[in-house]
N, C-alpha and C positions, 0 to 999 in steps of 0.2 A: 503495501499502499505505500504509495507517494504521498508525501508530507507538502503541504501548504507550504511556500517560503515567503516571507512579506517582507518587503525593505524599506524604510527609512530613513530618516536625518538630521541632524538638528548645527548645521551651519554658522561658523558665525562672520560677520563682513563687518566691514570700516566705516567710518563718514569721515567724507574729504570738505574745506569750508575754502573757496581762494586758490586751491590747490595745496591746503598744510591738512595734514589728517588733526581731525576735532577728537573732543571725548561725545562718547555717546549718550553719556547717563544724565537721563533726566525724556529724551526725545521722543521715547514712545509710552506708549502704556507697557503692562507687561515685566517679570519679574521673573527668577526663579520656580518663584514656590507661585505664582500664579500669571499663565501666558493669558496674553490675550487672544484671543479664538481671532482668526480669523478663517476664510474657506479657504478646505483644503489643510489647514495647520492652526499654527498661533506665532506668534510674537513676542520678542520681549526685551526687553536690556539684557549685558549682559558687561558688567564693570565699565568698561569704556570703551565696548563693541556693542553691534546689533545681533542677533540670532532669530533666527525663523528652525521652528518646525516643521514636518510633511504631516498629513495622513500617512500610515501605511499601507502602503502599493507593493502589486499582487503583478503590474505590468510593466513593462518599460515603459510606452504609453505614460500611465498614467502617472510615474514615481515623476518622468520631464515634465509632463502639464502641470504638475502637483508644488516641484521646485519652482518652474516658474512663474506660474500664479503667486504664492506666496511673496516673494522675491520683490514681485511686483507690486503688491500691495504694502508689504512695505516701505519700497522705495518713496512709495504716493504717501507715507506716513510724514515725511521730513523732506519738506522741501526746501529748496534753498542747499541742500546739501547732497553733495555726489557718496553713491554709494560702490562701495571697491569692495572684491575680492580679490585683499593679498592676503598673506599668510603671515604678514609681519608688518604691521604699525611702528613708526618712529615716534620718541613727544619727547623734547626738550624737560630736562629733571626741574625746572622752575613751573613749566606747565602741570608738570604731575605733582607738585607739592600742595600746588590751587585745585587737587581734583578733593571730590568728600573722597574720607572714610572708606564710604561702598562702592566706590566708584574704582579704587585700586586693588578689592579683593581679587583675591583669586580664589578658585574653587577650593572649596574644602573637604570636598566629598573625595576621599582616594581611589583611583587609579587601579590597575595590577598590571605584572607582564605575566600573559599566559609563557613566557620559556623560559619564568623562573617560579616555577609552579604556584601561581597566583603571586608571588611576592609584591607588596605595597610599592607602586613606586616613590618616588623622593616627591616631596610639595614643591614647585620654583620658586625662586627667588623673585616675590613682587618688588622689590627696589629699582630693579635693572629697567630703562629711560624707555622701555619699551614697552607691548602688546603684539602676541599670538592670533591669528583665527586660524581653527580645525575645523574641518567639512567630517564629522563624525556620523559614521555607519551604522545605524541600529536594522538587524536581523529581528524576523520574528518566525521562532519554527513553531515554536510549542506555547501554549495558557497556563498562566498562574500555579505558574512551578514556585520552588520554595530559592528563591534565585542563590540563594548559598550552600543548596545542598553540595553534596559531595559527586552528585554524579551529574548534575547539572555544570560543574565546577570545571569536571572533568570534558562537557562536553562543548563549554567552552575555550577551554585551550584548544582544543583539535581545530572549532571551529578559526578561531584568531588565529593560530597560527598558518593556516592553512590560507585569510587572506594575506596574509603577510604574505605568503608567493603571488597570488592571484589578485593581488592590490598595488601592497605596500611597495616589491617590488618593479613593478612596469613604473608605477608613479615617479621615479628618482627619474623616467625619460623626460616627462612631461613639470614636473616639478623640482628645480635647481635652488630649491630656499635650502638653509643648511642653518640658519638663525634660530629660525622657529622650535626646531629639533631640541638647543638645546634647552627647552622650557622642558616644549610637550613633544610625545607624541613619537616618540621609539615605538622602534619593533613590536610585538604582541601587549600594544596598551588596549585595555578593554574595563569593562564594567559589565560585571551580569548583570541581565534583565528578566522579570518574568517571565517574559515572553520569551526571552533569550538571550541575545545579546548586545550592546556595545562597541562597537570599533573605531579606535581613537582615534587610530595611529595616523589617516592622510589630514593633510591641511586642507582649505576650502576653495585652493584651487584648479579644482576639478567643478567650479563652477562658473568658470571663462568660459564654457564650450558645452553646446549641445549633446556635441559626441562625446564628451567627456561623461557630461553625466548618463548617456544612456550606456557608454560604459560602466561605469563603477554600478546603475543595476546590473546588467548582463553577469557582468563576473562576480558578480554576489551570489548570486542565485545559483551559477557552477561551479563556484566553490564551495560552496555549503551541501550543494545538491554532490557531492564529490562526497564529501565526509559524511553525508548520510549512507551512502554506499559501501561504505568504507576503504576508500580511496585520498588517500595524502601523499602530499609531493616532500613531506617530512622526512620519509619514509627511506623518500629514495637521495634524496639532497642534505639533509640536516640541517642542524639550527644555521639562520640566515639574518640573525638579529644584530648580527654585526657589520654585516654590508647594504639595511638597512640605514644603520646611526651612524656609518660611517659618511653618507651618501657613497658607496662607493659601485659608481653604475658600471663601470665595467664586468664587474663581477655578478653583478645584476642581470648584463645582458646576456652572460654565456647561460644563466639557469632559465632564464625568460626561454631563449630557444632552444636549448636540452627539452625543457619541459614544452615546447611549444602553446606557451600562454599570451594571451591575443594584448598587446602593445597598444596601448591608446593614442588615438589618432587624433590632434587635438586641432 
């Protein structure tokens, strides 16, 4: 019996005004605890960035439409600002000091490393004069499980390590940023969910084209289906987290070619 796999996301983006990055704090309604519902998803402020999420999608067309629709609604909420999907926004130390405490706070909930048996990742240094934006992918294959149960955590680890092959390695082909990964987005980064898992390695760079959006959906579906069928690339290639963490494009290309993985066409 096949399992339906749903794919969602909650990317973060920045705002600019007159060519300069500005804090998005207070620009729209909605926060982490109470996102503002919109058609096909929700929006919120996340520190100095904006964030949106979409309803879980069962098809590539639905995924792309929801991402574009919610993003467009959010942009309309901030007239006078340019909304940009880039992994890093630089702010001067003086500008950072002007921000309220809640705007400077980084995520308080830990995330974990699927390559290290679920070890919690270190909390980033929030005093650095820049902020990063992610393109987290949410994958659902179950419902209302105990997120911390051993069986579910083990399944999450398999799925996340597989996604590092299918999404993480190819992302090095279109996303050359390394600064974000000094704070967030190392290989194997995840949070368990009652419906599945949140894969937290990708930046928001895949928002830059419809082709990349479609690739994220298709590749996620394929990766998880292979895990469900008992096929994992780590059995053949082993631990690849150093390749992603070091942005080793040449090593990534070798595995991508050997495994026959889809390379995203931006």
